C-alpha positions as CSV (number, residue, x, y, z in Angstrom):
1,M,68.6,72.4,53.6
2,K,65.2,74.2,53.3
3,Y,62.4,74.3,55.8
4,E,58.8,75.0,55.0
5,V,56.9,77.4,57.3
6,H,53.3,76.3,57.7
7,D,50.4,78.5,58.7
8,M,49.0,77.9,62.1
9,A,45.7,76.0,62.1
10,G,44.0,78.5,64.4
11,K,43.6,82.3,64.5
12,Y,43.5,84.9,67.1
13,L,40.1,86.5,67.6
14,K,39.1,89.7,69.4
15,V,36.0,88.8,71.4
16,Q,33.7,91.1,73.1
17,C,32.0,90.0,76.3
18,K,28.5,90.9,77.3
19,C,30.0,93.3,79.9
20,G,31.6,95.2,77.0
21,N,35.2,94.2,77.7
22,E,37.2,93.0,74.6
23,Q,39.9,90.3,74.8
24,V,42.0,88.3,72.4
25,V,41.4,84.6,72.3
26,F,43.0,81.8,70.3
27,S,40.4,80.0,68.1
28,H,41.7,76.5,69.2
29,T,42.1,77.2,72.9
30,T,42.8,74.2,75.1
31,S,41.5,75.7,78.3
32,V,38.6,77.8,79.4
33,V,39.2,81.6,78.8
34,K,37.4,83.9,81.2
35,C,36.7,87.6,80.7
36,S,39.2,89.7,82.6
37,G,36.5,92.1,83.6
38,C,33.5,90.1,84.8
39,K,35.1,86.6,84.9
40,E,32.3,85.0,82.7
41,P,33.6,82.4,80.2
42,L,34.5,83.8,76.8
43,A,35.6,80.5,75.2
44,H,36.0,76.8,76.1
45,P,37.7,73.9,74.2
46,S,35.7,71.4,72.3
47,G,38.3,69.1,70.8
48,G,39.0,71.4,67.9
49,T,37.7,74.9,67.3
50,A,36.8,76.5,70.6
51,V,33.2,77.4,71.4
52,I,33.1,81.2,71.7
53,H,30.5,82.7,74.1
54,G,31.0,86.4,73.2
55,K,30.8,88.4,70.0
56,I,33.7,88.0,67.6
57,V,34.7,91.6,66.8
58,E,37.8,90.9,64.6
59,E,40.1,88.2,63.3
60,L,43.7,89.0,63.9
61,G,46.5,87.7,61.7
């Protein structure tokens, strides 16, 4: 029996907050992600792709 491996729908993003802190966030997050430095929201869910409030620095695998 063979199984197919499908790519994930989302990606991991390195996001920079306005305070300068960088953090990895899933592009389809289901909860609010806050900056670990200043506690400002970095991303929130929107029924699909998350709304990102920081600067996307890099897309990770």
